[in-house]
C-alpha positions in Angstrom: -27.4 1.4 43.6 -24.7 0.6 41.0 -22.4 -2.5 40.5 -19.7 -0.2 39.0 -16.1 -1.1 39.3 -13.7 1.1 41.2 -12.6 4.3 39.6 -10.0 3.5 36.8 -11.3 0.9 34.5 -9.0 -2.1 33.8 -9.9 -2.1 30.1 -8.2 0.7 28.1 -8.7 1.0 24.4 -5.6 1.5 22.4 -5.5 3.2 19.0 -2.8 4.0 16.4 -2.9 7.2 14.3 -0.9 8.3 11.3 -0.9 11.8 12.8 -1.1 11.2 16.5 -0.4 14.8 17.5 -3.3 15.9 15.4 -5.5 13.2 16.9 -4.7 14.2 20.4 -5.9 17.7 19.6 -9.0 16.5 17.7 -10.1 14.1 20.5 -9.8 16.9 22.9 -12.0 19.3 20.8 -14.5 16.7 19.8 -14.8 14.5 22.8 -13.2 16.3 25.7 -10.1 14.1 26.2 -7.1 15.8 27.8 -3.6 14.5 27.7 -2.4 12.8 30.9 1.0 11.8 29.4 2.5 12.2 26.0 5.9 10.5 25.2 7.3 12.2 22.1 9.1 10.4 19.5 11.3 11.5 16.5 10.0 13.6 13.7 6.8 14.8 15.6 5.7 11.2 16.3 4.2 10.1 19.5 5.6 6.9 21.1 2.9 6.7 23.8 0.0 9.0 25.0 -2.7 8.6 27.7 -5.7 10.8 27.3 -8.5 11.0 29.9 -11.9 12.4 30.3 -13.2 11.8 33.9 -12.3 8.3 34.8 -12.1 7.1 31.3 -8.7 6.6 29.6 -7.5 5.8 26.1 -4.0 5.2 24.9 -2.6 6.0 21.6 0.5 6.3 19.6 1.8 7.0 16.0 1.8 4.4 13.4 5.2 2.7 13.5 7.0 -0.4 12.0 7.8 -2.3 15.1 6.5 -5.5 16.7 3.3 -4.0 18.2 2.9 -1.4 15.3 2.6 -4.2 12.8 -0.3 -5.6 14.7 -2.5 -2.5 14.7 -3.2 0.2 12.0 -5.8 3.0 11.7 -9.0 1.9 9.6 -8.1 4.2 6.7 -4.7 2.5 6.3 -6.4 -0.9 5.7 -9.3 0.2 3.5 -11.5 1.8 6.2 -15.1 1.4 6.6 -15.1 -1.6 8.8 -13.4 -2.2 12.1 -13.1 -5.2 14.5 -13.9 -3.3 17.7 -14.8 0.2 18.9 -15.0 1.8 22.3 -18.4 2.7 23.9 -18.1 5.5 26.3 -20.8 6.4 28.8 -21.6 10.1 28.8 -24.1 12.1 31.0 -25.5 14.2 28.2 -25.4 12.4 25.0 -27.1 15.3 23.1 -24.6 17.9 24.2 -21.8 15.3 23.4 -23.2 14.7 20.0 -23.4 18.5 19.3 -19.7 18.9 20.3 -18.6 16.0 18.1 -20.6 17.4 15.1 -19.1 20.9 15.6 -15.6 19.4 15.6 -16.3 17.6 12.3 -16.9 14.0 13.5 -18.4 11.7 10.7 -21.7 10.6 12.1 -22.3 7.0 11.1 -25.3 6.4 13.3 -27.4 9.4 14.4 -28.3 10.0 17.9 -31.3 8.1 19.0 -33.0 6.4 21.9 -31.9 2.7 22.1 -34.3 -0.3 22.7 -32.0 -1.5 25.5 -32.1 1.9 27.2 -30.3 5.2 27.0 -29.5 7.4 24.2 -26.5 7.0 21.8 -24.7 7.8 18.6 -21.7 6.5 16.6 -19.1 8.4 14.7 -15.7 8.1 13.1 -12.7 10.3 13.8 -10.5 11.8 11.1 -8.5 8.6 10.6 -11.5 6.4 10.6 -11.7 5.0 14.1 -15.3 4.2 15.2 -16.5 5.7 18.5 -19.8 5.0 20.3 -21.2 7.4 23.0 -24.3 7.1 25.0 -26.1 7.4 28.4 -26.8 3.7 28.6 -24.8 2.4 31.6 -24.5 -1.4 31.7 -23.0 -1.1 35.2 -26.2 0.4 36.6 -28.5 -2.1 38.4 -32.1 -1.6 37.3 
C-alpha cells in the first residue's frame, strides 16, 4: 500500500545550464532522461526543455539575461561547491543507476551507501555543478 500522488508530480525541478544542449545529452546518458519538449533559441540556446524518465520530469534552459534568468544560475557560475537545493529522485536499482552515472563521468560527492532512514542512495554533480541525489528510499511508501 502506498500514499503516492497521482502520476505526474506537481513539483518539477528547474535548472539553468551554460550549455543546455550538452546538458540534455549528458542527462540522458548519465541518468536516463529523455527529451519530451525542446524549444530552441538563437545561437544553439534552449529557451525551454522538458526531460522525463518514467513519471519524473525536470525542466531546463540556457542561461540568459532576462527576468527569470537573473534569478537562477548554474552552481559553477556562482562559485560552485554549494547549492541551496537539489532534486532527490527515486530509482528502482540505485546500484545500476550509480554505475551508469559513474560511466558517464558524474562527479560522485557522496558514494552509494545504505541509509539510516532506509533505502540506498548516492549524490553526484553534473558537468555544470548541479547536485543530484538518487536512491531507493521512497518517502511516499507506507511502512
